[in-house]
TIVOBA-93106 format. One record per residue (C-alpha): residue number from 1; residue in three letters; x, y, z. Coordinates in steps of 0.25 Angstrom, whole numbers, plus 5000, padded with zeros to 4 digits. Last residue first. Layout:
// residues N
<NUM; "ala"; <X; Y; Z>> ...
END
This chain:
// residues 321
<321; "unk"; <4669; 4727; 5002>> <320; "unk"; <4671; 4722; 4988>> <319; "unk"; <4657; 4717; 4986>> <318; "unk"; <4651; 4731; 4986>> <317; "unk"; <4637; 4728; 4981>> <316; "unk"; <4632; 4733; 4968>> <315; "unk"; <4634; 4748; 4962>> <314; "unk"; <4623; 4747; 4953>> <313; "unk"; <4628; 4748; 4938>> <312; "unk"; <4629; 4761; 4929>> <311; "unk"; <4639; 4770; 4937>> <310; "unk"; <4643; 4781; 4928>> <309; "unk"; <4656; 4784; 4923>> <308; "unk"; <4660; 4778; 4910>> <307; "unk"; <4645; 4779; 4904>> <306; "unk"; <4646; 4793; 4909>> <305; "unk"; <4659; 4797; 4900>> <304; "unk"; <4654; 4791; 4888>> <303; "unk"; <4641; 4797; 4890>> <302; "unk"; <4645; 4810; 4891>> <301; "unk"; <4652; 4809; 4878>> <300; "unk"; <4639; 4804; 4870>> <299; "unk"; <4631; 4814; 4877>> <298; "unk"; <4640; 4826; 4873>> <297; "unk"; <4642; 4820; 4859>> <296; "unk"; <4628; 4819; 4859>> <295; "unk"; <4624; 4833; 4864>> <294; "unk"; <4633; 4840; 4855>> <293; "unk"; <4647; 4844; 4860>> <292; "unk"; <4654; 4858; 4865>> <291; "unk"; <4641; 4864; 4872>> <290; "unk"; <4640; 4852; 4881>> <289; "unk"; <4625; 4852; 4888>> <288; "unk"; <4623; 4837; 4887>> <287; "unk"; <4615; 4831; 4899>> <286; "unk"; <4618; 4816; 4903>> <285; "unk"; <4609; 4810; 4912>> <284; "unk"; <4615; 4802; 4924>> <283; "unk"; <4603; 4792; 4929>> <282; "unk"; <4603; 4786; 4942>> <281; "unk"; <4612; 4781; 4951>> <280; "unk"; <4613; 4791; 4963>> <279; "unk"; <4616; 4786; 4976>> <278; "unk"; <4627; 4795; 4982>> <277; "unk"; <4639; 4786; 4978>> <276; "unk"; <4632; 4783; 4964>> <275; "unk"; <4632; 4798; 4961>> <274; "unk"; <4646; 4799; 4965>> <273; "unk"; <4651; 4788; 4956>> <272; "unk"; <4645; 4794; 4944>> <271; "unk"; <4651; 4807; 4947>> <270; "unk"; <4665; 4801; 4950>> <269; "unk"; <4664; 4793; 4937>> <268; "unk"; <4661; 4807; 4930>> <267; "unk"; <4672; 4813; 4937>> <266; "unk"; <4682; 4802; 4932>> <265; "unk"; <4676; 4803; 4918>> <264; "unk"; <4680; 4818; 4915>> <263; "unk"; <4674; 4831; 4920>> <262; "unk"; <4670; 4842; 4910>> <261; "unk"; <4671; 4835; 4897>> <260; "unk"; <4666; 4820; 4902>> <259; "unk"; <4651; 4824; 4902>> <258; "unk"; <4648; 4833; 4892>> <257; "unk"; <4652; 4848; 4896>> <256; "unk"; <4645; 4860; 4902>> <255; "unk"; <4654; 4871; 4901>> <254; "unk"; <4661; 4881; 4911>> <253; "unk"; <4668; 4894; 4913>> <252; "unk"; <4663; 4897; 4898>> <251; "unk"; <4672; 4905; 4888>> <250; "unk"; <4675; 4892; 4879>> <249; "unk"; <4662; 4887; 4879>> <248; "unk"; <4654; 4899; 4875>> <247; "unk"; <4643; 4891; 4872>> <246; "unk"; <4637; 4889; 4884>> <245; "unk"; <4635; 4905; 4885>> <244; "unk"; <4642; 4913; 4895>> <243; "unk"; <4635; 4914; 4909>> <242; "unk"; <4647; 4908; 4917>> <241; "unk"; <4647; 4907; 4932>> <240; "unk"; <4659; 4898; 4932>> <239; "unk"; <4670; 4907; 4936>> <238; "unk"; <4674; 4919; 4926>> <237; "unk"; <4690; 4917; 4926>> <236; "unk"; <4693; 4904; 4932>> <235; "unk"; <4680; 4900; 4925>> <234; "unk"; <4685; 4902; 4910>> <233; "unk"; <4698; 4895; 4910>> <232; "unk"; <4692; 4886; 4921>> <231; "unk"; <4682; 4879; 4911>> <230; "unk"; <4672; 4872; 4921>> <229; "unk"; <4668; 4859; 4914>> <228; "unk"; <4654; 4854; 4914>> <227; "unk"; <4648; 4839; 4913>> <226; "unk"; <4635; 4834; 4912>> <225; "unk"; <4629; 4822; 4917>> <224; "unk"; <4615; 4824; 4924>> <223; "unk"; <4610; 4817; 4936>> <222; "unk"; <4596; 4813; 4942>> <221; "unk"; <4588; 4814; 4954>> <220; "unk"; <4601; 4816; 4963>> <219; "unk"; <4597; 4821; 4977>> <218; "unk"; <4596; 4807; 4983>> <217; "unk"; <4611; 4804; 4978>> <216; "unk"; <4618; 4814; 4987>> <215; "unk"; <4617; 4830; 4986>> <214; "unk"; <4630; 4832; 4992>> <213; "unk"; <4637; 4820; 4986>> <212; "unk"; <4633; 4824; 4972>> <211; "unk"; <4637; 4839; 4974>> <210; "unk"; <4651; 4834; 4977>> <209; "unk"; <4651; 4825; 4965>> <208; "unk"; <4647; 4837; 4956>> <207; "unk"; <4658; 4846; 4962>> <206; "unk"; <4654; 4861; 4962>> <205; "unk"; <4660; 4872; 4955>> <204; "unk"; <4649; 4879; 4947>> <203; "unk"; <4653; 4872; 4934>> <202; "unk"; <4654; 4859; 4941>> <201; "unk"; <4639; 4859; 4947>> <200; "unk"; <4633; 4861; 4935>> <199; "unk"; <4639; 4850; 4927>> <198; "unk"; <4637; 4839; 4938>> <197; "unk"; <4621; 4838; 4935>> <196; "unk"; <4613; 4832; 4946>> <195; "unk"; <4599; 4832; 4942>> <194; "unk"; <4597; 4835; 4958>> <193; "unk"; <4586; 4834; 4967>> <192; "unk"; <4573; 4838; 4972>> <191; "unk"; <4562; 4827; 4976>> <190; "unk"; <4570; 4829; 4989>> <189; "unk"; <4563; 4840; 4994>> <188; "unk"; <4562; 4855; 4993>> <187; "unk"; <4569; 4863; 5003>> <186; "unk"; <4580; 4852; 5004>> <185; "unk"; <4581; 4848; 4989>> <184; "unk"; <4581; 4862; 4986>> <183; "unk"; <4593; 4864; 4995>> <182; "unk"; <4601; 4851; 4991>> <181; "unk"; <4601; 4856; 4976>> <180; "unk"; <4605; 4871; 4980>> <179; "unk"; <4616; 4865; 4988>> <178; "unk"; <4622; 4855; 4977>> <177; "unk"; <4622; 4866; 4967>> <176; "unk"; <4612; 4874; 4957>> <175; "unk"; <4598; 4873; 4962>> <174; "unk"; <4593; 4887; 4962>> <173; "unk"; <4594; 4888; 4946>> <172; "unk"; <4605; 4896; 4938>> <171; "unk"; <4616; 4885; 4941>> <170; "unk"; <4610; 4870; 4939>> <169; "unk"; <4609; 4860; 4949>> <168; "unk"; <4600; 4850; 4940>> <167; "unk"; <4588; 4848; 4948>> <166; "unk"; <4582; 4834; 4949>> <165; "unk"; <4567; 4833; 4952>> <164; "unk"; <4562; 4819; 4958>> <163; "unk"; <4549; 4814; 4953>> <162; "unk"; <4539; 4804; 4960>> <161; "unk"; <4527; 4812; 4955>> <160; "unk"; <4523; 4819; 4969>> <159; "unk"; <4539; 4820; 4971>> <158; "unk"; <4538; 4830; 4959>> <157; "unk"; <4526; 4838; 4964>> <156; "unk"; <4534; 4839; 4978>> <155; "unk"; <4547; 4844; 4971>> <154; "unk"; <4539; 4854; 4964>> <153; "unk"; <4533; 4859; 4977>> <152; "unk"; <4546; 4860; 4984>> <151; "unk"; <4553; 4864; 4972>> <150; "unk"; <4543; 4878; 4970>> <149; "unk"; <4544; 4881; 4985>> <148; "unk"; <4558; 4880; 4987>> <147; "unk"; <4563; 4887; 4974>> <146; "unk"; <4553; 4899; 4973>> <145; "unk"; <4551; 4907; 4986>> <144; "unk"; <4561; 4902; 4996>> <143; "unk"; <4572; 4897; 4986>> <142; "unk"; <4571; 4909; 4977>> <141; "unk"; <4569; 4920; 4988>> <140; "unk"; <4581; 4914; 4996>> <139; "unk"; <4590; 4914; 4984>> <138; "unk"; <4586; 4930; 4980>> <137; "unk"; <4588; 4934; 4994>> <136; "unk"; <4603; 4927; 4994>> <135; "unk"; <4604; 4934; 4981>> <134; "unk"; <4600; 4948; 4985>> <133; "unk"; <4611; 4946; 4997>> <132; "unk"; <4622; 4952; 4987>> <131; "unk"; <4627; 4940; 4989>> <130; "unk"; <4625; 4926; 4989>> <129; "unk"; <4627; 4922; 4975>> <128; "unk"; <4623; 4913; 4963>> <127; "unk"; <4607; 4916; 4964>> <126; "unk"; <4601; 4912; 4951>> <125; "unk"; <4590; 4922; 4948>> <124; "unk"; <4579; 4918; 4938>> <123; "unk"; <4573; 4927; 4928>> <122; "unk"; <4560; 4936; 4929>> <121; "unk"; <4561; 4940; 4945>> <120; "unk"; <4550; 4946; 4951>> <119; "unk"; <4548; 4937; 4963>> <118; "unk"; <4564; 4937; 4965>> <117; "unk"; <4576; 4933; 4960>> <116; "unk"; <4571; 4923; 4950>> <115; "unk"; <4569; 4908; 4951>> <114; "unk"; <4579; 4897; 4948>> <113; "unk"; <4575; 4883; 4944>> <112; "unk"; <4579; 4870; 4950>> <111; "unk"; <4582; 4864; 4937>> <110; "unk"; <4575; 4851; 4932>> <109; "unk"; <4575; 4835; 4932>> <108; "unk"; <4564; 4827; 4934>> <107; "unk"; <4566; 4814; 4940>> <106; "unk"; <4556; 4802; 4943>> <105; "unk"; <4557; 4795; 4931>> <104; "unk"; <4543; 4788; 4931>> <103; "unk"; <4539; 4793; 4918>> <102; "unk"; <4525; 4797; 4924>> <101; "unk"; <4534; 4805; 4935>> <100; "unk"; <4544; 4811; 4926>> <99; "unk"; <4533; 4816; 4918>> <98; "unk"; <4526; 4823; 4930>> <97; "unk"; <4538; 4828; 4934>> <96; "unk"; <4541; 4834; 4920>> <95; "unk"; <4527; 4839; 4918>> <94; "unk"; <4531; 4847; 4932>> <93; "unk"; <4543; 4852; 4926>> <92; "unk"; <4538; 4857; 4913>> <91; "unk"; <4527; 4864; 4922>> <90; "unk"; <4537; 4871; 4932>> <89; "unk"; <4545; 4876; 4918>> <88; "unk"; <4533; 4882; 4913>> <87; "unk"; <4530; 4888; 4927>> <86; "unk"; <4544; 4895; 4929>> <85; "unk"; <4543; 4900; 4915>> <84; "unk"; <4529; 4906; 4916>> <83; "unk"; <4533; 4911; 4930>> <82; "unk"; <4547; 4918; 4927>> <81; "unk"; <4553; 4917; 4939>> <80; "unk"; <4559; 4904; 4936>> <79; "unk"; <4558; 4893; 4946>> <78; "unk"; <4554; 4882; 4938>> <77; "unk"; <4567; 4884; 4930>> <76; "unk"; <4570; 4872; 4920>> <75; "unk"; <4575; 4859; 4919>> <74; "unk"; <4564; 4849; 4915>> <73; "unk"; <4570; 4836; 4914>> <72; "unk"; <4564; 4822; 4914>> <71; "unk"; <4573; 4812; 4921>> <70; "unk"; <4581; 4799; 4919>> <69; "unk"; <4572; 4793; 4908>> <68; "unk"; <4576; 4779; 4904>> <67; "unk"; <4583; 4774; 4892>> <66; "unk"; <4587; 4760; 4886>> <65; "unk"; <4582; 4765; 4872>> <64; "unk"; <4570; 4757; 4873>> <63; "unk"; <4567; 4762; 4886>> <62; "unk"; <4567; 4777; 4882>> <61; "unk"; <4557; 4773; 4871>> <60; "unk"; <4548; 4765; 4881>> <59; "unk"; <4548; 4778; 4890>> <58; "unk"; <4545; 4787; 4880>> <57; "unk"; <4533; 4777; 4876>> <56; "unk"; <4528; 4776; 4889>> <55; "unk"; <4527; 4790; 4891>> <54; "unk"; <4519; 4791; 4879>> <53; "unk"; <4511; 4781; 4883>> <52; "unk"; <4508; 4787; 4897>> <51; "unk"; <4503; 4801; 4889>> <50; "unk"; <4501; 4813; 4895>> <49; "unk"; <4514; 4816; 4902>> <48; "unk"; <4522; 4811; 4891>> <47; "unk"; <4514; 4820; 4881>> <46; "unk"; <4516; 4832; 4890>> <45; "unk"; <4531; 4830; 4890>> <44; "unk"; <4534; 4827; 4876>> <43; "unk"; <4548; 4822; 4876>> <42; "unk"; <4560; 4823; 4869>> <41; "unk"; <4562; 4839; 4867>> <40; "unk"; <4557; 4842; 4881>> <39; "unk"; <4565; 4855; 4885>> <38; "unk"; <4577; 4854; 4893>> <37; "unk"; <4575; 4869; 4898>> <36; "unk"; <4561; 4867; 4903>> <35; "unk"; <4555; 4854; 4897>> <34; "unk"; <4554; 4839; 4899>> <33; "unk"; <4568; 4836; 4896>> <32; "unk"; <4571; 4820; 4896>> <31; "unk"; <4584; 4813; 4904>> <30; "unk"; <4587; 4800; 4896>> <29; "unk"; <4593; 4788; 4902>> <28; "unk"; <4601; 4775; 4899>> <27; "unk"; <4610; 4779; 4889>> <26; "unk"; <4618; 4769; 4879>> <25; "unk"; <4624; 4780; 4870>> <24; "unk"; <4620; 4774; 4856>> <23; "unk"; <4606; 4777; 4860>> <22; "unk"; <4608; 4793; 4862>> <21; "unk"; <4605; 4798; 4847>> <20; "unk"; <4593; 4788; 4845>> <19; "unk"; <4587; 4792; 4858>> <18; "unk"; <4589; 4807; 4856>> <17; "unk"; <4582; 4806; 4842>> <16; "unk"; <4570; 4797; 4848>> <15; "unk"; <4569; 4808; 4859>> <14; "unk"; <4568; 4819; 4848>> <13; "unk"; <4581; 4828; 4846>> <12; "unk"; <4584; 4842; 4846>> <11; "unk"; <4584; 4843; 4861>> <10; "unk"; <4596; 4833; 4863>> <9; "unk"; <4603; 4836; 4875>> <8; "unk"; <4590; 4837; 4883>> <7; "unk"; <4589; 4823; 4883>> <6; "unk"; <4597; 4822; 4895>> <5; "unk"; <4606; 4811; 4895>> <4; "unk"; <4607; 4796; 4902>> <3; "unk"; <4616; 4787; 4909>> <2; "unk"; <4610; 4778; 4920>> <1; "unk"; <4618; 4776; 4934>> 
END
């Protein structure tokens, strides 16, 4: 396994400034935003697509720091009912796939997206229950008319470029849990898989380790390291479907936390071991969304935990049995 970070946590710094900042941490990979929700503050996508010397310069700069790129990320909503918004997101994703191919990275991270409720909708509609029957009708329409047609086409495009697409299983989008991840993979092909982030599963009441076992290693295209804490004194009263602003920490049912502040070292050791058992030995990319500490402090603390818990060496032969 290799330990890295998602550069989106430093949107106000240039790539050089980020590299100077993280150098003491001894990381091995970086995940780079190419637009949509993460933005693209650290690279010029169009310039890199047009210029091999610029691509070589980027790779050489990172290599000089002992780093490689784990993924290009363009988290957005390519299924948005606003056609202009969807088209813009799709164009960013298409460029990200092409750039990933040219850089020989092989993974683009995204969200699965969420359509509207019907052809005339203006905003996305995320279905969370099966009754009244309107909701199942919406869900069928979304998958049959929007989700499967788009992602079948885009999965084929990515495969032609030697690239896999990793979906972060995120509420608000059609792929948000183990079942929906497997559903889209079955319908649209194995080019689609997970950018596995345990934080979103915890607050929905899932066991991320059980999810990893169910998905299997072939479905894991990339992994995020981010923690979450369910605050029982609020969730016991209001449940976990919480729309309060992330800055209202003391009132929320759950919080995103830096690694180690929701679950301890023992859990993260189990996480690494389960990843290896299903066959994933790829990058683990730290994502910071902890509102109680700065990105650098959150990153530094996460690195401390993950350097103890991740398994970096090849397993070797079992010589004792």
